[in-house]
N, C-alpha and C positions, 0 to 999 in steps of 0.2 A: 322602533327600538334604536335606530341610528341617532336619535336625539339624545339618548342617554350615554354618558361617557363610560359608565361601568356596566358590565353584564349583571346578571342576577346575583344576589348575595351568596347563594350556594356556589355558583360558578366562580365568583371572585375569591371566596375562601379556598376553594379547591385549587385554583391556579396559584394563589399566593403561598399557600402551605407547601405545595409541590416545589415552588421556586426557592423558598427560604431553606427548605431541607437540602436541596441540591447545592445551594451556596455554602451552607455549613459543611457539607460532606466534601466538596471540592477544596474549600479553604483548609479544612483539617488535613486532608491528604497532602496538599502542597506544602503547608507549613511544617508538618512532621518530617517529610522527606528533606526539605531544605534545612530544617533545624539539625537533623542528624549529620548532613554534609558539612554544615557550618561548624558544628561541634567537633567533628573530626579534624577540621583544619585548625581550630583554636585550642584543642585539648592539650597539645604539646606545650604551648606557651603558658597555659594556666597551670598545668602540673609542674612546669619548669621552675616556678617560684617556690622556694623552700617553705614547707608546711602546708601547701595546698593539696587538696585531695578530692574525694567524691563530692563533698559538700560544696566546694567552690565550682565544680562542674555544674551542679544543679543550680547554683546561684547565677552562673552565666546563662543557663537556659532560661531562667525566670526573667532575666533582663533582655535577652535577645528575642524571646518569643513574641512579645508585643510589637517589636519592630517588624518582624516578619509578617505578622497578622496585618499591620497597617499597610505595608508595602504591597502585599499580594491580595488584599481584599478586592480591589477592582478587577484584577485578573480572574478571581474566583467568580465574581458576578458575571463576567463575560462568558466564561466556560459554562457556568450554570445556566445561563440564558440559552446557549447553543444546545445543551443537553435537553433542557426542558422543552424548548420549541421543536427540536427535531423529534423528540419522543411523541409530542402531541400530533405532529404532522404524520409520523409513521403510523400512529394508531387511528388516523383519520378523524381525530377529535377537532382539529382546526376546520376541516371540511364541514363537520356537523355544526360547529359554531357559526360558520359563515352561511350555511344553509338556513340557519335559524334567523338570519338577518343581521348578524353582528358584523361590524366593520373591522378592519385590521387594527385600528386604534383601540377599539373596545376589547379585542383579544389581548392586546398588549397592556391595557390599563392596569390590571392587577399586578403585573410584573413591574411596571414603571413605579407605581406607588410603593411596592415592596422595596424596590431598589432605592427609592428616595428615603425611606425609613432606615435602610442600611447605611446610607450616606450620613444621615444625622447621627446614628449610633457610632459610625466611624469617626466623625468629627469629635464627638464627646470623648471617645476612647483615646484618640490622638492627644487631645488637650490634657486629659487627666492622668493617663497612664503612660503613653509612649514618650512624651517629653521628659517625664521623670526617670523612666528607665534609661533613656538615651543619655541624660545628664550623669546618672550613676555609672553607666557602663563606660562612658568617655573618661570619667575620673578614675575608674578602676584600671582602664587600659593605659592611662598616663603613668601609672605607677607599676606597669608591667604585671598586673593582676596581683599586686601585693596588698598591704593594708592601706585602706583609703584614709588619709588624714581628715580630721574634722575641719569643716570650713571655718577658717579663722579670719577670713577677709584678706588674706595675703595672696597676691597674684605673682606668679613666677614667669620667668623667661619673657621679659618685656622686650618688644621690638617695635620702634616707632620711627616714622620718617618725619624729619623737620626740613621741608624743602628738599634740597639735594643732600642734606646731612642725615645721619641716622643716630638715634639714641637707643642704646640697649641697656638692660639692667637685669640683675639676677632676681630681684623681687621688689614688690611695692607693698608698703604697709601704710595704714592710715588713710584718711580721706581729706579732700579739700586742702586747706592751708596746712594741715598737719601731715600731708603725704610725704613719705620718705622712700627714696630709692636706694637700694644696696647694690654694690658691685657694678658701678656704672661705667659704661664706655661710650664716648661721644665721637663718632667718626665724621671728620670734616672732609668733604669731597669737593673737587673742582667742577667746572661747568660740563666736563666730559664724563662725570661720574666716577672719576678715579680718586681714591683715598689719598689725601695729602698728609693728614696727621690724625693721631688718636689721642683723646684726652681721657685718662682713666682716673677714677676716684672711688674710694671705698663707700662713699655715702654722698647723697645729694638730697637737698630739701627744696620744696617749692618756694620760689622767690617772688612769684606774682608780679610781673611775668617771668617765665623761664625757671631754670633749675640751678640752684647754687651748688657747685661742686666743691666739696671740702677736701683740701689737700690733694688737688689733682696733679697728675704727672703727664707730661706731653711727650709723645713719641713722633718724631718727624720721619715720615716714610722715605723721603728722598735721601736724607743724610744718615738715617738709622740712629739718630741721637735721641737720648732721653733726658728730659730736664724737669725739675720740680717747679711748680707754679703756685701762686697764691690762690685763694678762693676766687672763683669766677662764675659768671652766669652764662648758661648756654640754653639752646632750644627755647627761645622766648615765645614761640607760637604753640608750644605744647602745654596743655593744662592737665591736672589730675584726672579730669573726666576723659581726656584723650587716652591716657595711659590705662585707666581702669577699664575702659571699654574697648581695649585693643583686641580682645578676643571675645566675640559674641557669637555663640552657636545658635542659629535660628531653630535648629531641630530640637534643642533641649529646652526651649522656652515656649510657653503657651502664647496665644495670640495677644493677650493683654501685656504680658511681660515683654514680648518682642516689640510691640508698638512703643512701649516706654523706652526701650533701648534705642530704637530708631530715632525717637525724638531727641534723646540725649546726644546721640552721635551727630545729628543734624545741627544741634546747637553748637557743637564743638567744631563744626566744619568738616566732618568726616563724610566719606562717600558711603551711601547706604543702599545703593541700587540692588545689590545681591540680597540683602536682608529684606528689602521691600518686596522683591519677587517671592521670597519664601513666605512672607506674611500673607500675600494674596493667595499663594498656593495652598496655604493652610485651609482655605475655604474651597477653592476650585478642585484641589486634589481629592478630598473625600466625595465631593459631588460628582466626580467622574463615574462612580458606581451607578448613579441614576441614569447615566447615558448609555450604559452597556445594553439594556434590553432593546433600545432603539437601534443600535448598531448591529445587534445580532438578530433583529426581527426578520431578516431576509430568510433565515432558516425555517421559519414557521409556515411559509406559504409556498404554493406550488405543489403539484401532485407528487407524492412520494414514489409512486410506481413509475414515474417518468424517468427515473434514474438521475434526477437533478438534485435530490435532497442532499447528497454529499457535497456537491458543488456549491449549493446554497450555504451549507454549514461552513465551508471553507471561506466563502466570500464574507460571511458575517464575522468569522474569526479574524480574517485579514483586516476588515474595517476596524475592529476593536484594537488589534495590536498596532495598526497604523496610527491610531489616536495616541497610544502610549509613546510611540516613537516621536511623533510631532510634539507632544506635550513636553517630553524631556528635552528635545532640541530647543523649543521655545524658552523653556526655563533656563537652559544654559545660555542662550542669547541674552536673556534678561539679566543674568548674573553679572555679565561683564559690560552691560550697558547697550547692547545691540538693539534691544527692544525696551520700551517703557515697561516697568514692572507690572502694571495693570494689564497691558496687552499680552505680555509673556505668560501670565497666569491664566487669563480667560479666553484669549483668542482661539486656542485649540479646542476648548470645550464648545464655544459657540459655532466654530467652523464645522465640527463633526456632528453637532446637533442638527445643523442645517443639512449636512450630507445625509445623515440617517433619515431625516424626515423626507427629504427629496426622494431617496430611494424607495421608501415605503409608499409614498403617495403615487409615484410613477408606476410602480409595479403592482400595487394591490388596491389602490383606491381609485 
């Protein structure tokens, strides 16, 4: 029987069904509690906008609920693993399975496959639902829970660095050679980063290269003098692509869209380390659910009557939560370039997979 990875069909179905039901129960409990707490914190802001009422509260819940599900699904799988395996151990079912000749890996096989299916469902849910709800919620919060304007292609609050200098604009309309900036301010800074002068213009058009300021005025910081200037070109290293992609939220784009945004940013010479880390984590994040049965497996084995079941459950829970801590830390390191994006997203998963497998083999196999 040790040559078969799975136990019998009946036992596999029994364990998988038990595990899935506990995942759903734990997830529902966590999300409902956290949703109520989150709604209490945001309800004042939502109702503070004139005209908002109960309908807007439910709309907020519909947008926030998918985010909470995506974030706490791996935690739910971990807790469901501990509960399922501890229950099987307490009822001596693990002892019966091992007495029948099953290995520790065969006992865990139905849980591992179930968790892998949950990971695939989580990835699809994130790509199709969570990204869209995140984009809508971000847009709604940007207008303080007011009416969300239709996407007209206009980008607002532009802030771009041109070497030591800084270009800001109230809005960007048009694309490519037809791009137009409104309410433009160009800050000229010295080598120490101190502002020497400001160039203000109500309008700027793309001059290829640079941006042509129409009717600019110059403010000299040292003398506090203001003077009118003729049309002039500034920020020759900034293109419309630089400006249009100045704000890319990796959480509100699916994997395909984010890959395209990263490619465009690279073409324009922009730093993409943070977005690349998020792109890789779109795959490693959902897959972390498949790792939880292996990390929590220590709770399944050992005699329940020995008094060590609680200790084993705590150890399994500690391994699972240690993974989440290391994963978040590695992702943060990847965001600012401390780790390569691929390493930041996948190193914690591979490390704890080896740790879980080592613990399982040394203690039970």
